[in-house]
C-alpha positions as CSV (number, residue, x, y, z in Angstrom):
1,M,-0.1,0.1,0.1
2,V,1.9,3.1,-1.3
3,L,-0.5,5.9,-0.5
4,G,-1.4,4.8,3.1
5,R,2.4,5.1,4.0
6,V,2.7,8.5,2.3
7,F,-0.5,9.8,3.8
8,P,-0.9,8.6,7.4
9,K,-3.9,9.7,9.5
10,D,-1.7,12.3,11.3
11,T,-1.1,14.3,8.2
12,I,-4.5,14.5,7.0
13,V,-6.1,18.1,7.5
14,V,-9.8,18.5,7.6
15,P,-10.9,21.1,7.3
16,L,-8.1,23.1,5.9
17,E,-7.9,26.8,7.4
18,S,-6.2,28.2,4.3
19,T,-8.1,30.1,1.9
20,E,-5.4,30.6,-0.8
21,K,-2.9,28.6,-2.4
22,D,0.2,30.3,-0.5
23,E,-1.3,29.6,2.8
24,L,-2.4,26.1,1.9
25,F,1.3,25.3,1.1
26,E,2.5,26.4,4.5
27,E,-0.3,24.9,6.4
28,L,0.3,21.4,4.8
29,L,4.1,21.8,5.3
30,E,3.7,22.7,8.8
31,T,1.5,19.5,9.2
32,I,4.1,17.3,7.6
33,H,7.0,19.1,9.4
34,S,5.2,18.5,12.9
35,H,5.4,14.7,12.1
36,Y,8.5,14.5,10.0
37,P,10.8,17.3,11.2
38,N,14.0,16.0,9.5
39,F,13.7,17.9,6.3
40,D,14.1,21.8,5.5
41,K,10.6,23.4,5.4
42,S,11.9,26.5,3.6
43,E,13.5,24.6,1.0
44,A,10.3,22.4,0.4
45,L,8.3,25.6,0.4
46,H,10.7,27.2,-2.0
47,V,10.8,24.1,-4.5
48,L,6.9,23.8,-4.5
49,N,6.6,27.4,-5.3
50,E,9.1,27.2,-8.1
51,R,7.3,24.0,-9.5
52,E,4.1,25.9,-9.4
53,S,5.4,28.9,-11.2
54,K,6.2,26.6,-14.2
55,M,2.7,25.0,-14.3
56,T,-0.2,24.6,-11.8
57,T,-0.5,21.2,-10.0
58,G,-4.2,21.9,-10.0
59,I,-4.8,19.2,-12.4
60,M,-8.4,18.2,-12.4
61,H,-11.7,19.6,-11.1
62,S,-11.3,19.9,-7.4
63,V,-7.8,18.2,-7.1
64,G,-4.3,19.7,-6.5
65,I,-1.1,17.7,-6.2
66,P,1.6,19.9,-5.3
67,H,4.8,17.8,-5.2
68,A,8.5,18.5,-4.7
69,L,11.9,16.6,-4.6
70,I,14.4,18.2,-2.1
71,P,17.8,17.1,-0.8
72,S,16.8,17.3,2.8
73,A,14.0,14.8,2.6
74,K,14.9,11.1,3.4
75,D,11.9,9.4,2.3
76,S,8.5,10.2,0.4
77,I,6.3,12.1,3.0
78,G,3.0,13.8,2.5
79,A,-0.2,15.5,3.7
80,I,-3.8,15.6,2.4
81,G,-5.9,18.6,3.0
82,I,-9.7,19.2,2.5
83,S,-11.3,22.4,2.0
84,Y,-15.1,22.2,1.8
85,D,-15.3,25.9,0.7
86,G,-12.7,25.5,-2.0
87,I,-9.2,27.4,-2.5
88,D,-8.3,29.6,-5.4
89,Y,-5.5,27.5,-6.8
90,D,-5.1,28.7,-10.3
91,S,-5.9,25.4,-11.5
92,L,-6.2,24.2,-15.3
93,D,-10.0,24.5,-15.1
94,N,-10.1,27.6,-13.2
95,A,-12.1,25.8,-10.6
96,P,-11.7,26.1,-7.0
97,V,-9.6,23.1,-5.4
98,H,-11.2,21.0,-2.6
99,V,-8.8,18.2,-2.2
100,V,-5.0,18.6,-2.0
101,F,-2.4,15.8,-1.9
102,M,0.9,17.2,-1.0
103,I,3.9,15.0,-1.5
104,I,7.6,15.8,-0.6
105,G,10.3,13.1,-1.6
106,S,13.9,13.0,-1.6
107,S,16.0,14.3,-4.5
108,D,17.4,10.7,-4.8
109,G,14.0,9.2,-4.9
110,T,12.5,10.3,-8.4
111,E,11.6,6.7,-9.5
112,H,9.8,6.3,-6.1
113,H,8.0,9.6,-6.5
114,I,6.8,8.9,-9.9
115,Q,5.4,5.6,-8.6
116,I,3.5,7.7,-6.0
117,L,2.0,10.1,-8.5
118,K,1.1,7.2,-10.7
119,Q,-0.7,5.4,-7.9
120,L,-2.5,8.5,-6.8
121,A,-3.7,9.1,-10.4
122,S,-5.0,5.7,-10.7
123,V,-7.0,6.2,-7.3
124,L,-8.4,9.5,-8.7
125,Q,-9.9,7.6,-11.8
126,I,-12.1,5.7,-9.5
127,P,-15.7,6.9,-10.3
128,D,-16.9,9.2,-7.6
129,F,-13.6,9.1,-5.8
130,V,-13.4,13.0,-5.0
131,K,-17.0,13.1,-4.5
132,S,-16.9,10.6,-1.9
133,L,-13.7,11.8,-0.3
134,L,-15.3,15.1,0.2
135,S,-18.4,13.6,1.9
136,L,-16.0,12.2,4.9
137,K,-15.3,14.4,8.1
138,S,-12.5,12.9,9.8
139,P,-8.9,12.1,9.1
140,S,-9.6,8.4,10.1
141,E,-12.3,8.0,7.6
142,I,-10.4,9.8,4.8
143,Y,-7.2,7.5,5.6
144,N,-9.5,4.4,5.5
145,F,-11.2,5.2,2.4
146,I,-8.0,6.1,0.7
147,C,-6.4,2.7,1.6
148,T,-9.5,0.9,0.7
149,S,-9.7,2.8,-2.6
150,E,-6.1,1.8,-3.2
151,E,-6.5,-1.8,-2.5
152,S,-9.5,-2.0,-4.9
153,L,-7.2,-1.4,-7.7
154,I,-5.2,-4.5,-6.7
155,N,-8.3,-6.8,-6.5
């Protein structure tokens, strides 16, 4: 189970306090850093913003996947944020983002990072996945739903 390891219950934020993308990045990085303090939060924010300036990671209706590879990260770590009101994210479809999957990986872990992104893309293709995710209210419910959804791809 790839996603269950990258997005533990403790790094699922529901609901997000942020209303703008800049705040969102800082809020989710703070959540990740509070559970995995052995990476440089400033470095991660810089790389996330640099990546975002090239092309938005608001890739599909309601979903953003900001991600970065940084030297100070030792493994792939992540956070999920849910905004019921939506965040102005400059997404490709110009719609607000409600679900954010932030992934921070090691500069040496490009292949693993791509594997995580592929697995996440597969889960996002499950019919009504995002709609179902937005109906959940607690980190435990969201974590269990993601794990069950990922397992359904294998069976």
